[in-house]
Residue, then its C-alpha position, 0 to 999 in steps of 0.5 A: m021331622k026336619s034334621t038339624k041341617e035342614l033347620k039350619e038351611k031353612f033359617h039361614t044359619n048353616y055355619s060351623d059354630s065352635t059349640e053346640f050352644a052357639s049353633n042353637a043360639r044362632l038358630l034361635q035368633s033367626i027363628w025369632r027374626t022370622e017370627k017378627g017378619f024382619e029380613y036378614d042380610k043375605e050376604k051373611l047369616g040368618n041372625y044378621l039384620i039388614e043394616k039400614n032397617a036395623i038402624n032406622n027401626g031398632e029391630n034388634f031391640l025389644t022396646n022403643k025405649i031401649f032403642e032410643l037409649v042405644k041411639k042416645l048412647v051411640n050419638n053421644n059417644s064421640d070420645k069413644k069412651k064406651v066401646i060400642q061396635e057398629p054396625r054389630i050393635w044394630t045388626n047382629l041378633l046373636s051379640s051379647q052387647p044388644m042383649a045386655f041392653n035388652m035385659f037392663g035397658e028398661l030398668v034405667e028409668n025404673l030404678d025401684l024395679c031394679k032395687k026389687i030385683f037385686d034385693e031378691l038376688y043379693p039381700e046380703t048387699e043391703i041396698k038402700e037406693i039404686l043410684r044409676i045404671e050405665f052400659e059399657y062402663s069403665p072408671e078410666r081405661k088404661s089407668e094404673k089407678y085400676t087395672n091399666d087395660n081396656s076392661a069394662f063392665d057391660v052393665f054397671i049399677e051403682f047403689m047406696n047401702i043402708s049404711n049410706e055407703k056407695c057400692f056397685f054391681g059390675i056386670e059381664v054379660k055372656y050369651s053364646e061366647n066360648l071363652n076361647d079367645k086369645p088372652s090379653s097381655h098380662k099387666y103388672e097391676y093385675v098382681v097388685v090388685a090380686d095381692k091387695s084382695m087376698i082372694l086368689k091363691k098365689e099358686s094359681l097366678e099362671s092359670l089365671k093368665e090363660k083361657p078360659i078364665q083370664q077374661i073373667w079374672r080381668d073383669h073381676l079385678l077391675a071391680l076389685s081395683m075400684f074399692k080394694k085399690s082406689n077406694d072409689y067405693k065401699i064395696g063392689y060385686f062382680i056379676y058374671l051373667y050367662p045362660s045355664e046351657n052355655k057349658n063353656c061359661r059354666i066350666g069357666v066359672e067353676k074353674y075360676k072359683e077353684t082359684f079362690n082362698e076359701s076363707v076370704e070374701s070373693y065379691f064374685k057373683p055368678l048368675t044364670l040368665e034364667r035365674l035373673v029372668g025368673v026374678v024380673k018376672k016376679y016383679c014385672t008384668d011388662n011384656w018386654i021380659n016375656e019377649f026377652e025370655n022368648r027370644y034368648l032362652n026358649f030353645d023349645k022353639i027349635i024342637k017345634a020348628s023341626l016338626 
């Protein structure tokens, strides 16, 4: 049986990641790349594709439809309203941004399937019709109408409920992130939105400004600002999507929930990647969802590779 060090050397991921999950996720991506026969960038690590091949062939994306969607968004983003990092979107297999496209890209033109999935996940939202799905979406960056910062949702799903009221799911997608990034500067609008929502304990304000929960808070506040402050929508829900094995994300979610007033609806919907994949597979027999699970969640492949 090969040691972890030997595996990392074999798949070119011999890097000191900050968490065990990140290390395993990096290794899993390189194993997947090797299975596909994709070459890696020898100046980097095994989870990095060769830029030319990745851009021309869409190697980072599970289907051609998803690849074409990403190309269209990149080519139509001259105003930079969507923060799509190149060449990372094309080359970094570990990045959560391409993972968001791989998870939701096939749903963009299949809104009926999207409705079935979210009906199952959140029946209380009473969805009548899914209206649209967008990526890297913000209603208006750095606007005092909202949170006056650069926050955006990785995925945004707009829907009409059975009362013909326009609502949404704003989704933050995580994979290997450790939530240890330096917190952004505090904005006055954060307190305004927090006060209007009445969700958060006032004595928790200082802890909300710090890692590991500050980014979760900011994204949640963006969702709240769109219906508690600006009245753009009747209701919005913030979904924090992450793998169950990512301990840092799991702890961050639990710490954040501790700041809530128990008697107030939070509109906060933490969701594991495993739960989402299971529901998608219930309603979809297309191969892309099996491929998604195999690529991002099948950590048994690391054990098999060591034998």
